[in-house]
LOBAKOL-86501 format. One record per residue (C-alpha): residue in one letter; chain; x, z, y. Coordinates in steps of 0.02 Angstrom, whole numbers, plus 50000, padded with zeros to 5 digits. Each point is the difference from the previous one (the first is absolute). Layout:
N
<r residu="a" chaine="A" east="X" up="Z" north="Y"/>
...
***
This chain:
411
<r residu="m" chaine="A" east="51059" up="52062" north="48759"/>
<r residu="s" chaine="A" east="50090" up="49873" north="49886"/>
<r residu="k" chaine="A" east="49986" up="50129" north="49859"/>
<r residu="k" chaine="A" east="49818" up="50008" north="50022"/>
<r residu="i" chaine="A" east="49972" up="49818" north="49999"/>
<r residu="t" chaine="A" east="50108" up="49984" north="49845"/>
<r residu="n" chaine="A" east="49896" up="50134" north="49911"/>
<r residu="i" chaine="A" east="49842" up="49890" north="50039"/>
<r residu="f" chaine="A" east="50077" up="49845" north="49925"/>
<r residu="k" chaine="A" east="50042" up="50065" north="49832"/>
<r residu="g" chaine="A" east="50008" up="49890" north="49847"/>
<r residu="d" chaine="A" east="50055" up="49826" north="49969"/>
<r residu="k" chaine="A" east="50047" up="49906" north="50160"/>
<r residu="v" chaine="A" east="49954" up="49827" north="49933"/>
<r residu="i" chaine="A" east="49821" up="50064" north="49970"/>
<r residu="w" chaine="A" east="49992" up="50076" north="50181"/>
<r residu="m" chaine="A" east="50058" up="49831" north="50070"/>
<r residu="v" chaine="A" east="49874" up="49899" north="49900"/>
<r residu="f" chaine="A" east="49860" up="50127" north="50059"/>
<r residu="l" chaine="A" east="50055" up="49991" north="50185"/>
<r residu="f" chaine="A" east="50003" up="49809" north="49999"/>
<r residu="l" chaine="A" east="49828" up="49991" north="49918"/>
<r residu="c" chaine="A" east="49927" up="50117" north="50132"/>
<r residu="l" chaine="A" east="50085" up="49902" north="50140"/>
<r residu="i" chaine="A" east="49929" up="49844" north="49932"/>
<r residu="s" chaine="A" east="49825" up="50081" north="49978"/>
<r residu="i" chaine="A" east="49994" up="50059" north="50183"/>
<r residu="i" chaine="A" east="50050" up="49824" north="50068"/>
<r residu="e" chaine="A" east="49889" up="49906" north="49891"/>
<r residu="v" chaine="A" east="49847" up="50108" north="50003"/>
<r residu="f" chaine="A" east="50009" up="50007" north="50188"/>
<r residu="s" chaine="A" east="50010" up="49813" north="49997"/>
<r residu="a" chaine="A" east="49861" up="49971" north="49874"/>
<r residu="s" chaine="A" east="49876" up="50125" north="50071"/>
<r residu="s" chaine="A" east="49935" up="49887" north="50141"/>
<r residu="e" chaine="A" east="49819" up="49998" north="49911"/>
<r residu="l" chaine="A" east="49995" up="50191" north="50011"/>
<r residu="t" chaine="A" east="50050" up="49993" north="50191"/>
<r residu="y" chaine="A" east="49876" up="49866" north="50049"/>
<r residu="k" chaine="A" east="49881" up="50133" north="50063"/>
<r residu="g" chaine="A" east="50096" up="50159" north="50015"/>
<r residu="s" chaine="A" east="50157" up="50067" north="50053"/>
<r residu="y" chaine="A" east="50157" up="49885" north="49971"/>
<r residu="l" chaine="A" east="50116" up="50146" north="49935"/>
<r residu="s" chaine="A" east="49870" up="50097" north="49901"/>
<r residu="p" chaine="A" east="50018" up="49915" north="49828"/>
<r residu="i" chaine="A" east="50190" up="50008" north="50006"/>
<r residu="a" chaine="A" east="49999" up="50177" north="50064"/>
<r residu="k" chaine="A" east="49890" up="50052" north="49856"/>
<r residu="h" chaine="A" east="50112" up="49911" north="49876"/>
<r residu="v" chaine="A" east="50157" up="50073" north="50063"/>
<r residu="s" chaine="A" east="49929" up="50171" north="49993"/>
<r residu="l" chaine="A" east="49957" up="49976" north="49820"/>
<r residu="l" chaine="A" east="50167" up="49939" north="49964"/>
<r residu="f" chaine="A" east="50061" up="50166" north="50083"/>
<r residu="v" chaine="A" east="49889" up="50100" north="49889"/>
<r residu="g" chaine="A" east="50064" up="49902" north="49853"/>
<r residu="f" chaine="A" east="50182" up="50029" north="50049"/>
<r residu="c" chaine="A" east="49966" up="50185" north="50013"/>
<r residu="c" chaine="A" east="49924" up="50004" north="49829"/>
<r residu="m" chaine="A" east="50147" up="49898" north="49938"/>
<r residu="v" chaine="A" east="50126" up="50135" north="50074"/>
<r residu="v" chaine="A" east="49901" up="50132" north="49914"/>
<r residu="n" chaine="A" east="50012" up="49916" north="49834"/>
<r residu="l" chaine="A" east="50180" up="49962" north="50005"/>
<r residu="n" chaine="A" east="50041" up="50174" north="50025"/>
<r residu="i" chaine="A" east="49904" up="50049" north="49835"/>
<r residu="q" chaine="A" east="50112" up="50018" north="49851"/>
<r residu="c" chaine="A" east="49938" up="49852" north="49887"/>
<r residu="r" chaine="A" east="49972" up="50117" north="49847"/>
<r residu="y" chaine="A" east="49859" up="50090" north="50102"/>
<r residu="f" chaine="A" east="49892" up="49843" north="50007"/>
<r residu="k" chaine="A" east="49942" up="50032" north="49827"/>
<r residu="l" chaine="A" east="49896" up="50151" north="50075"/>
<r residu="f" chaine="A" east="49893" up="49868" north="50096"/>
<r residu="i" chaine="A" east="49944" up="49900" north="49850"/>
<r residu="f" chaine="A" east="49838" up="50093" north="49953"/>
<r residu="p" chaine="A" east="49946" up="50031" north="50183"/>
<r residu="l" chaine="A" east="50025" up="49823" north="50044"/>
<r residu="l" chaine="A" east="49909" up="49930" north="49838"/>
<r residu="g" chaine="A" east="49848" up="50127" north="50039"/>
<r residu="l" chaine="A" east="49994" up="49955" north="50184"/>
<r residu="s" chaine="A" east="50015" up="49812" north="49969"/>
<r residu="a" chaine="A" east="49858" up="50007" north="49869"/>
<r residu="i" chaine="A" east="49883" up="50093" north="50120"/>
<r residu="t" chaine="A" east="50038" up="49883" north="50144"/>
<r residu="l" chaine="A" east="49984" up="49837" north="49901"/>
<r residu="i" chaine="A" east="49829" up="50063" north="49923"/>
<r residu="m" chaine="A" east="49949" up="50047" north="50187"/>
<r residu="a" chaine="A" east="50052" up="49820" north="50064"/>
<r residu="g" chaine="A" east="49910" up="49922" north="49858"/>
<r residu="f" chaine="A" east="49829" up="50090" north="50046"/>
<r residu="f" chaine="A" east="50010" up="50036" north="50183"/>
<r residu="g" chaine="A" east="50141" up="49904" north="50069"/>
<r residu="e" chaine="A" east="49997" up="49875" north="50139"/>
<r residu="s" chaine="A" east="50016" up="49819" north="49950"/>
<r residu="v" chaine="A" east="50116" up="49874" north="50081"/>
<r residu="n" chaine="A" east="49968" up="49819" north="49950"/>
<r residu="g" chaine="A" east="49894" up="50064" north="49859"/>
<r residu="a" chaine="A" east="50121" up="50114" north="49931"/>
<r residu="g" chaine="A" east="49969" up="50191" north="50005"/>
<r residu="r" chaine="A" east="50180" up="50066" north="50014"/>
<r residu="w" chaine="A" east="49985" up="50112" north="50138"/>
<r residu="i" chaine="A" east="49938" up="50181" north="50031"/>
<r residu="t" chaine="A" east="50002" up="50106" north="50165"/>
<r residu="i" chaine="A" east="50052" up="50176" north="49990"/>
<r residu="l" chaine="A" east="50002" up="50104" north="50164"/>
<r residu="g" chaine="A" east="49999" up="49839" north="50103"/>
<r residu="i" chaine="A" east="50147" up="49919" north="49913"/>
<r residu="t" chaine="A" east="49973" up="49841" north="49900"/>
<r residu="f" chaine="A" east="50077" up="50022" north="49829"/>
<r residu="q" chaine="A" east="50045" up="49866" north="49861"/>
<r residu="p" chaine="A" east="49996" up="50105" north="49834"/>
<r residu="s" chaine="A" east="50083" up="49851" north="49902"/>
<r residu="e" chaine="A" east="50169" up="50029" north="50093"/>
<r residu="m" chaine="A" east="50009" up="50175" north="49940"/>
<r residu="a" chaine="A" east="49944" up="49958" north="49822"/>
<r residu="k" chaine="A" east="50136" up="49868" north="49987"/>
<r residu="g" chaine="A" east="50137" up="50121" north="50044"/>
<r residu="a" chaine="A" east="49925" up="50134" north="49884"/>
<r residu="l" chaine="A" east="49995" up="49887" north="49849"/>
<r residu="v" chaine="A" east="50180" up="49949" north="50027"/>
<r residu="l" chaine="A" east="50046" up="50177" north="50021"/>
<r residu="a" chaine="A" east="49918" up="50044" north="49833"/>
<r residu="t" chaine="A" east="50061" up="49853" north="49907"/>
<r residu="a" chaine="A" east="50178" up="50045" north="50046"/>
<r residu="s" chaine="A" east="49971" up="50174" north="49936"/>
<r residu="i" chaine="A" east="49929" up="49940" north="49835"/>
<r residu="l" chaine="A" east="50139" up="49876" north="49976"/>
<r residu="s" chaine="A" east="50134" up="50126" north="50035"/>
<r residu="a" chaine="A" east="49924" up="50138" north="49887"/>
<r residu="t" chaine="A" east="49987" up="49868" north="49854"/>
<r residu="q" chaine="A" east="50173" up="49936" north="50007"/>
<r residu="t" chaine="A" east="50106" up="49994" north="49841"/>
<r residu="d" chaine="A" east="50165" up="49918" north="49959"/>
<r residu="k" chaine="A" east="49908" up="49835" north="49962"/>
<r residu="g" chaine="A" east="49889" up="50001" north="50162"/>
<r residu="a" chaine="A" east="49829" up="50068" north="50021"/>
<r residu="d" chaine="A" east="49900" up="50075" north="49864"/>
<r residu="a" chaine="A" east="49849" up="49896" north="49933"/>
<r residu="r" chaine="A" east="49888" up="50134" north="50074"/>
<r residu="a" chaine="A" east="50054" up="49960" north="50175"/>
<r residu="l" chaine="A" east="49885" up="49846" north="50008"/>
<r residu="k" chaine="A" east="49856" up="50095" north="49934"/>
<r residu="w" chaine="A" east="50015" up="50141" north="50131"/>
<r residu="v" chaine="A" east="50029" up="49867" north="50145"/>
<r residu="a" chaine="A" east="49844" up="49907" north="49942"/>
<r residu="i" chaine="A" east="49894" up="50167" north="49988"/>
<r residu="v" chaine="A" east="50049" up="50056" north="50176"/>
<r residu="s" chaine="A" east="49989" up="49836" north="50091"/>
<r residu="a" chaine="A" east="49839" up="49924" north="49918"/>
<r residu="v" chaine="A" east="49878" up="50085" north="50110"/>
<r residu="y" chaine="A" east="50096" up="49975" north="50166"/>
<r residu="i" chaine="A" east="50025" up="49821" north="49964"/>
<r residu="y" chaine="A" east="49815" up="49972" north="49961"/>
<r residu="l" chaine="A" east="49948" up="50090" north="50164"/>
<r residu="i" chaine="A" east="50119" up="49891" north="50097"/>
<r residu="l" chaine="A" east="49957" up="49846" north="49909"/>
<r residu="r" chaine="A" east="49811" up="49996" north="50039"/>
<r residu="e" chaine="A" east="50050" up="50005" north="50193"/>
<r residu="n" chaine="A" east="50161" up="49910" north="50004"/>
<r residu="l" chaine="A" east="50049" up="49883" north="49865"/>
<r residu="s" chaine="A" east="50176" up="49957" north="50071"/>
<r residu="t" chaine="A" east="50053" up="50182" north="50023"/>
<r residu="a" chaine="A" east="49948" up="50042" north="49826"/>
<r residu="l" chaine="A" east="50097" up="49845" north="49930"/>
<r residu="l" chaine="A" east="50157" up="50044" north="50103"/>
<r residu="l" chaine="A" east="49995" up="50175" north="49944"/>
<r residu="c" chaine="A" east="49988" up="49950" north="49820"/>
<r residu="a" chaine="A" east="50149" up="49889" north="50024"/>
<r residu="t" chaine="A" east="50101" up="50136" north="50074"/>
<r residu="l" chaine="A" east="49961" up="50116" north="49855"/>
<r residu="y" chaine="A" east="50044" up="49871" north="49877"/>
<r residu="m" chaine="A" east="50170" up="49973" north="50074"/>
<r residu="m" chaine="A" east="50026" up="50182" north="50002"/>
<r residu="l" chaine="A" east="49956" up="50004" north="49810"/>
<r residu="f" chaine="A" east="50129" up="49854" north="49989"/>
<r residu="i" chaine="A" east="50142" up="50101" north="50098"/>
<r residu="g" chaine="A" east="49951" up="50162" north="49893"/>
<r residu="r" chaine="A" east="50039" up="49903" north="49846"/>
<r residu="c" chaine="A" east="49838" up="50002" north="49916"/>
<r residu="p" chaine="A" east="49992" up="49927" north="49827"/>
<r residu="a" chaine="A" east="50005" up="49807" north="50020"/>
<r residu="k" chaine="A" east="49852" up="49986" north="49879"/>
<r residu="q" chaine="A" east="49893" up="50094" north="50105"/>
<r residu="l" chaine="A" east="50055" up="49907" north="50160"/>
<r residu="g" chaine="A" east="49958" up="49841" north="49907"/>
<r residu="l" chaine="A" east="49822" up="50059" north="49954"/>
<r residu="i" chaine="A" east="49972" up="50057" north="50181"/>
<r residu="a" chaine="A" east="50054" up="49827" north="50063"/>
<r residu="g" chaine="A" east="49880" up="49917" north="49878"/>
<r residu="g" chaine="A" east="49857" up="50126" north="50038"/>
<r residu="v" chaine="A" east="50019" up="49963" north="50188"/>
<r residu="i" chaine="A" east="50002" up="49811" north="49976"/>
<r residu="a" chaine="A" east="49844" up="50009" north="49899"/>
<r residu="g" chaine="A" east="49922" up="50127" north="50119"/>
<r residu="v" chaine="A" east="50029" up="49881" north="50150"/>
<r residu="a" chaine="A" east="49938" up="49848" north="49908"/>
<r residu="l" chaine="A" east="49839" up="50101" north="49955"/>
<r residu="l" chaine="A" east="49983" up="50059" north="50181"/>
<r residu="l" chaine="A" east="50019" up="49817" north="50065"/>
<r residu="i" chaine="A" east="49873" up="49933" north="49878"/>
<r residu="i" chaine="A" east="49873" up="50134" north="50055"/>
<r residu="v" chaine="A" east="50037" up="49970" north="50181"/>
<r residu="l" chaine="A" east="49986" up="49815" north="49996"/>
<r residu="s" chaine="A" east="49841" up="50008" north="49887"/>
<r residu="f" chaine="A" east="49896" up="50128" north="50086"/>
<r residu="g" chaine="A" east="50065" up="50013" north="50180"/>
<r residu="k" chaine="A" east="49904" up="49914" north="50136"/>
<r residu="t" chaine="A" east="50089" up="49887" north="50119"/>
<r residu="p" chaine="A" east="49945" up="50048" north="50172"/>
<r residu="e" chaine="A" east="49994" up="49883" north="50152"/>
<r residu="a" chaine="A" east="50137" up="50098" north="50090"/>
<r residu="v" chaine="A" east="50144" up="50109" north="49919"/>
<r residu="k" chaine="A" east="49976" up="50174" north="50050"/>
<r residu="g" chaine="A" east="50177" up="50046" north="49996"/>
<r residu="d" chaine="A" east="50063" up="49842" north="50089"/>
<r residu="s" chaine="A" east="49877" up="50011" north="50147"/>
<r residu="p" chaine="A" east="50061" up="50036" north="50171"/>
<r residu="q" chaine="A" east="49887" up="50153" north="50011"/>
<r residu="t" chaine="A" east="50027" up="50160" north="49930"/>
<r residu="v" chaine="A" east="49846" up="50089" north="49954"/>
<r residu="q" chaine="A" east="49984" up="50187" north="49959"/>
<r residu="t" chaine="A" east="49851" up="50068" north="49906"/>
<r residu="t" chaine="A" east="49964" up="50132" north="49877"/>
<r residu="h" chaine="A" east="49972" up="49961" north="49817"/>
<r residu="s" chaine="A" east="49930" up="50152" north="49912"/>
<r residu="d" chaine="A" east="49872" up="49893" north="49919"/>
<r residu="e" chaine="A" east="50127" up="49866" north="49931"/>
<r residu="n" chaine="A" east="50100" up="50097" north="49873"/>
<r residu="s" chaine="A" east="49990" up="49871" north="49853"/>
<r residu="f" chaine="A" east="50168" up="49936" north="49929"/>
<r residu="l" chaine="A" east="50040" up="49827" north="50047"/>
<r residu="r" chaine="A" east="49889" up="50013" north="50162"/>
<r residu="r" chaine="A" east="50137" up="49893" north="50089"/>
<r residu="i" chaine="A" east="49992" up="49872" north="49863"/>
<r residu="d" chaine="A" east="49930" up="49869" north="50135"/>
<r residu="t" chaine="A" east="50149" up="50029" north="50114"/>
<r residu="w" chaine="A" east="50125" up="49975" north="49850"/>
<r residu="k" chaine="A" east="49913" up="49842" north="49949"/>
<r residu="s" chaine="A" east="50004" up="49921" north="50175"/>
<r residu="r" chaine="A" east="50188" up="50046" north="50024"/>
<r residu="i" chaine="A" east="50047" up="49932" north="49832"/>
<r residu="l" chaine="A" east="49904" up="49839" north="50039"/>
<r residu="n" chaine="A" east="50071" up="49988" north="50177"/>
<r residu="f" chaine="A" east="50174" up="50020" north="49928"/>
<r residu="n" chaine="A" east="49984" up="49866" north="49857"/>
<r residu="k" chaine="A" east="49910" up="49871" north="50109"/>
<r residu="d" chaine="A" east="50079" up="49831" north="50027"/>
<r residu="d" chaine="A" east="50081" up="49967" north="50166"/>
<r residu="v" chaine="A" east="49879" up="49955" north="50141"/>
<r residu="a" chaine="A" east="50031" up="49901" north="50156"/>
<r residu="p" chaine="A" east="50036" up="50091" north="50152"/>
<r residu="q" chaine="A" east="49845" up="49934" north="50093"/>
<r residu="k" chaine="A" east="49883" up="50058" north="49852"/>
<r residu="y" chaine="A" east="50070" up="50171" north="49987"/>
<r residu="d" chaine="A" east="49866" up="50131" north="50030"/>
<r residu="l" chaine="A" east="50074" up="50128" north="50111"/>
<r residu="d" chaine="A" east="49844" up="50110" north="49987"/>
<r residu="k" chaine="A" east="50020" up="50025" north="49820"/>
<r residu="n" chaine="A" east="50194" up="49997" north="49981"/>
<r residu="a" chaine="A" east="50053" up="50064" north="50163"/>
<r residu="q" chaine="A" east="50143" up="50119" north="49955"/>
<r residu="v" chaine="A" east="50082" up="49872" north="49875"/>
<r residu="a" chaine="A" east="49977" up="49857" north="50126"/>
<r residu="y" chaine="A" east="50081" up="50084" north="50150"/>
<r residu="a" chaine="A" east="50132" up="50091" north="49888"/>
<r residu="n" chaine="A" east="50049" up="49819" north="49945"/>
<r residu="i" chaine="A" east="50005" up="49937" north="50181"/>
<r residu="a" chaine="A" east="50102" up="50151" north="50050"/>
<r residu="i" chaine="A" east="50136" up="49954" north="49873"/>
<r residu="a" chaine="A" east="49999" up="49818" north="50021"/>
<r residu="s" chaine="A" east="50016" up="50016" north="50184"/>
<r residu="s" chaine="A" east="50155" up="50107" north="49994"/>
<r residu="n" chaine="A" east="50111" up="49853" north="49999"/>
<r residu="i" chaine="A" east="50126" up="50084" north="49889"/>
<r residu="i" chaine="A" east="50080" up="50100" north="50145"/>
<r residu="g" chaine="A" east="49839" up="50085" north="50064"/>
<r residu="k" chaine="A" east="49920" up="50018" north="50164"/>
<r residu="g" chaine="A" east="50077" up="50171" north="50051"/>
<r residu="p" chaine="A" east="49936" up="50168" north="49985"/>
<r residu="g" chaine="A" east="49838" up="50016" north="50103"/>
<r residu="n" chaine="A" east="49966" up="49822" north="50004"/>
<r residu="s" chaine="A" east="49876" up="49987" north="49855"/>
<r residu="e" chaine="A" east="49850" up="49888" north="50027"/>
<r residu="e" chaine="A" east="49911" up="50023" north="49845"/>
<r residu="r" chaine="A" east="49989" up="50194" north="50018"/>
<r residu="d" chaine="A" east="49842" up="49970" north="50118"/>
<r residu="f" chaine="A" east="49902" up="49908" north="49854"/>
<r residu="l" chaine="A" east="50070" up="50097" north="49844"/>
<r residu="s" chaine="A" east="49888" up="50155" north="49982"/>
<r residu="q" chaine="A" east="50125" up="50099" north="49891"/>
<r residu="a" chaine="A" east="50160" up="49938" north="50090"/>
<r residu="f" chaine="A" east="50057" up="50182" north="50023"/>
<r residu="s" chaine="A" east="49975" up="50046" north="49819"/>
<r residu="d" chaine="A" east="49975" up="49892" north="49849"/>
<r residu="f" chaine="A" east="50065" up="49842" north="50088"/>
<r residu="i" chaine="A" east="50131" up="50068" north="50096"/>
<r residu="y" chaine="A" east="50143" up="49908" north="49908"/>
<r residu="a" chaine="A" east="49924" up="49838" north="50056"/>
<r residu="i" chaine="A" east="50019" up="50053" north="50184"/>
<r residu="i" chaine="A" east="50174" up="50058" north="49957"/>
<r residu="i" chaine="A" east="50042" up="49826" north="49936"/>
<r residu="e" chaine="A" east="49918" up="49924" north="50148"/>
<r residu="e" chaine="A" east="50096" up="50101" north="50116"/>
<r residu="t" chaine="A" east="50168" up="50021" north="49919"/>
<r residu="g" chaine="A" east="50007" up="49848" north="49886"/>
<r residu="i" chaine="A" east="50072" up="49985" north="49831"/>
<r residu="e" chaine="A" east="50139" up="50110" north="50055"/>
<r residu="g" chaine="A" east="49894" up="50148" north="50043"/>
<r residu="a" chaine="A" east="49897" up="49983" north="49842"/>
<r residu="a" chaine="A" east="50155" up="49999" north="49894"/>
<r residu="f" chaine="A" east="50066" up="50152" north="50086"/>
<r residu="v" chaine="A" east="49842" up="50091" north="49967"/>
<r residu="a" chaine="A" east="49996" up="49950" north="49808"/>
<r residu="l" chaine="A" east="50184" up="50056" north="49996"/>
<r residu="l" chaine="A" east="49964" up="50166" north="50063"/>
<r residu="y" chaine="A" east="49883" up="50030" north="49853"/>
<r residu="i" chaine="A" east="50121" up="49932" north="49878"/>
<r residu="i" chaine="A" east="50139" up="50116" north="50074"/>
<r residu="l" chaine="A" east="49873" up="50142" north="49979"/>
<r residu="l" chaine="A" east="49970" up="49966" north="49822"/>
<r residu="f" chaine="A" east="50180" up="49969" north="49945"/>
<r residu="r" chaine="A" east="50064" up="50153" north="50103"/>
<r residu="t" chaine="A" east="49874" up="50111" north="49921"/>
<r residu="g" chaine="A" east="50054" up="49928" north="49822"/>
<r residu="r" chaine="A" east="50175" up="50052" north="50043"/>
<r residu="i" chaine="A" east="49939" up="50178" north="50046"/>
<r residu="a" chaine="A" east="49901" up="50018" north="49848"/>
<r residu="n" chaine="A" east="50152" up="49933" north="49891"/>
<r residu="r" chaine="A" east="50102" up="50145" north="50063"/>
<r residu="c" chaine="A" east="49877" up="50140" north="49964"/>
<r residu="e" chaine="A" east="50038" up="50109" north="49851"/>
<r residu="n" chaine="A" east="49822" up="50047" north="49972"/>
<r residu="n" chaine="A" east="49863" up="49876" north="49957"/>
<r residu="f" chaine="A" east="49853" up="50064" north="50105"/>
<r residu="p" chaine="A" east="50081" up="49964" north="50175"/>
<r residu="a" chaine="A" east="50059" up="49830" north="49944"/>
<r residu="f" chaine="A" east="49835" up="49946" north="49929"/>
<r residu="l" chaine="A" east="49904" up="50072" north="50152"/>
<r residu="a" chaine="A" east="50112" up="49911" north="50127"/>
<r residu="m" chaine="A" east="49991" up="49831" north="49903"/>
<r residu="g" chaine="A" east="49811" up="50012" north="49981"/>
<r residu="l" chaine="A" east="49975" up="50035" north="50193"/>
<r residu="a" chaine="A" east="50112" up="49862" north="50045"/>
<r residu="l" chaine="A" east="49921" up="49874" north="49878"/>
<r residu="l" chaine="A" east="49824" up="50056" north="50069"/>
<r residu="m" chaine="A" east="50049" up="49951" north="50182"/>
<r residu="v" chaine="A" east="50104" up="49842" north="49948"/>
<r residu="n" chaine="A" east="49866" up="49934" north="49888"/>
<r residu="q" chaine="A" east="49872" up="50017" north="50139"/>
<r residu="a" chaine="A" east="50115" up="49924" north="50134"/>
<r residu="l" chaine="A" east="50028" up="49847" north="49879"/>
<r residu="f" chaine="A" east="49814" up="49973" north="49977"/>
<r residu="n" chaine="A" east="49966" up="50021" north="50190"/>
<r residu="m" chaine="A" east="50130" up="49859" north="50028"/>
<r residu="c" chaine="A" east="49926" up="49892" north="49859"/>
<r residu="v" chaine="A" east="49825" up="50010" north="50082"/>
<r residu="a" chaine="A" east="50067" up="49958" north="50167"/>
<r residu="v" chaine="A" east="50083" up="49839" north="49942"/>
<r residu="g" chaine="A" east="49855" up="49949" north="49883"/>
<r residu="w" chaine="A" east="50078" up="50042" north="49829"/>
<r residu="v" chaine="A" east="49861" up="50115" north="49942"/>
<r residu="p" chaine="A" east="49820" up="50031" north="50049"/>
<r residu="v" chaine="A" east="49955" up="50101" north="50153"/>
<r residu="t" chaine="A" east="50005" up="50187" north="49980"/>
<r residu="g" chaine="A" east="49999" up="50154" north="50114"/>
<r residu="q" chaine="A" east="50174" up="50058" north="49965"/>
<r residu="p" chaine="A" east="50109" up="50043" north="50153"/>
<r residu="l" chaine="A" east="50182" up="49976" north="50020"/>
<r residu="p" chaine="A" east="50078" up="50177" north="49976"/>
<r residu="l" chaine="A" east="50075" up="50089" north="50152"/>
<r residu="i" chaine="A" east="49962" up="49839" north="50096"/>
<r residu="s" chaine="A" east="49818" up="49973" north="50013"/>
<r residu="k" chaine="A" east="49880" up="50091" north="50111"/>
<r residu="g" chaine="A" east="49923" up="50147" north="49904"/>
<r residu="g" chaine="A" east="49973" up="50180" north="49994"/>
<r residu="t" chaine="A" east="49999" up="50069" north="49812"/>
<r residu="s" chaine="A" east="50109" up="49862" north="49943"/>
<r residu="s" chaine="A" east="50135" up="50022" north="50128"/>
<r residu="i" chaine="A" east="50002" up="50191" north="49986"/>
<r residu="f" chaine="A" east="50015" up="49993" north="49803"/>
<r residu="n" chaine="A" east="50127" up="49867" north="49997"/>
<r residu="c" chaine="A" east="50112" up="50116" north="50114"/>
<r residu="i" chaine="A" east="49960" up="50135" north="49874"/>
<r residu="y" chaine="A" east="50062" up="49895" north="49866"/>
<r residu="m" chaine="A" east="50154" up="49958" north="50089"/>
<r residu="g" chaine="A" east="50032" up="50182" north="50041"/>
<r residu="v" chaine="A" east="49988" up="50034" north="49807"/>
<r residu="i" chaine="A" east="50125" up="49860" north="49963"/>
<r residu="l" chaine="A" east="50118" up="50080" north="50133"/>
<r residu="s" chaine="A" east="49979" up="50169" north="49906"/>
<r residu="v" chaine="A" east="50049" up="49925" north="49838"/>
<r residu="s" chaine="A" east="50162" up="49928" north="50084"/>
<r residu="r" chaine="A" east="50045" up="50160" north="50086"/>
<r residu="s" chaine="A" east="49954" up="50136" north="49874"/>
<r residu="a" chaine="A" east="49992" up="49925" north="49823"/>
<r residu="k" chaine="A" east="50144" up="50049" north="49890"/>
<r residu="k" chaine="A" east="50119" up="49860" north="49970"/>
<r residu="r" chaine="A" east="50083" up="49942" north="49843"/>
<r residu="p" chaine="A" east="50185" up="50054" north="49995"/>
<r residu="d" chaine="A" east="50056" up="49816" north="49997"/>
<r residu="a" chaine="A" east="49892" up="49971" north="50146"/>
<r residu="e" chaine="A" east="50067" up="50140" north="50104"/>
<r residu="a" chaine="A" east="50181" up="49936" north="49963"/>
<r residu="e" chaine="A" east="49955" up="49826" north="50059"/>
<r residu="s" chaine="A" east="49932" up="50071" north="50158"/>
<r residu="s" chaine="A" east="50155" up="50104" north="50032"/>
<r residu="e" chaine="A" east="50107" up="49848" north="49967"/>
<r residu="a" chaine="A" east="49887" up="49899" north="50120"/>
<r residu="l" chaine="A" east="50039" up="50128" north="50137"/>
***
């Protein structure tokens, strides 16, 4: 029996511990934060569904960690093709949540294509960087191929979810830096990105309308189809509202409009009322008013219930994940598994950092969930898959001779 359990928990033990802690926190906090979903239904239904999705993700994770990491290259073209098809389907026929068409339904299963596209692009970028490596770093052609492969996918994601596209671009840029692309090229990319963001801000602020209520921040979640709304920048009004709300001057509490800024307001109340030490798990009060307490703003509920200590512990888990993956990648003899593991770790940690910054009011409101903690279907399963790939690299990637010697000495 113990041998069977050992065979399941293969790979780096620290990564496993981080994964199990994040899942445990997720179950506790989602159960606590789902009061809105249980108001008119079964009290256990939301958490039962969430636990079942985590179990499905766990099974996918176990399958992936038992695949030799060199075989992941075989999935590049199938994943890129499937991602392109589903992103196009989502753009034309998908269901809209808060005005963003990001979801499609296949065989009764709601699916978020951008989650698969992110992993596919990280996988493709890792393959390109490893194939173009020289003694001095990546060949100058690496950037061209990464740009060609990723351009269409980033565009399809951008027109529905600006924050996801920007986080994906940041992850790919970091992978190019880790892959030792020429410094001149990296500098040109940084300059181009700054110019592009500035141009986009000018367009948004100049042509976007300011609606009376911010769609993305209202307590209601509206689902519609948008087959007739396929123009680029169709969410320009929402982007402008979020930017203006983020940059506005401080408002007296009695003048704060809870109808227009409900999520931000209640998230701030949740954090401020934590009193450093927190109210204890399950004792949140703002979960009843915060519409996305179990998803986009779950970090605010974690702070309210567990205080600064709990918030710091959650942040520390993601930091450990990043640095431990870095150590695993540094021990790899071949470049592909090293770049792949680091790309997936950066993808999850960047998203986690962004979610935390939204919760504490450091960046404008977006729809980014907290990886492996927020309630979600596609996101939870794909993040489990990413963890499985990292564990596969830790288990099956060929190690450098000096790394193997270090491991032997440590034992």
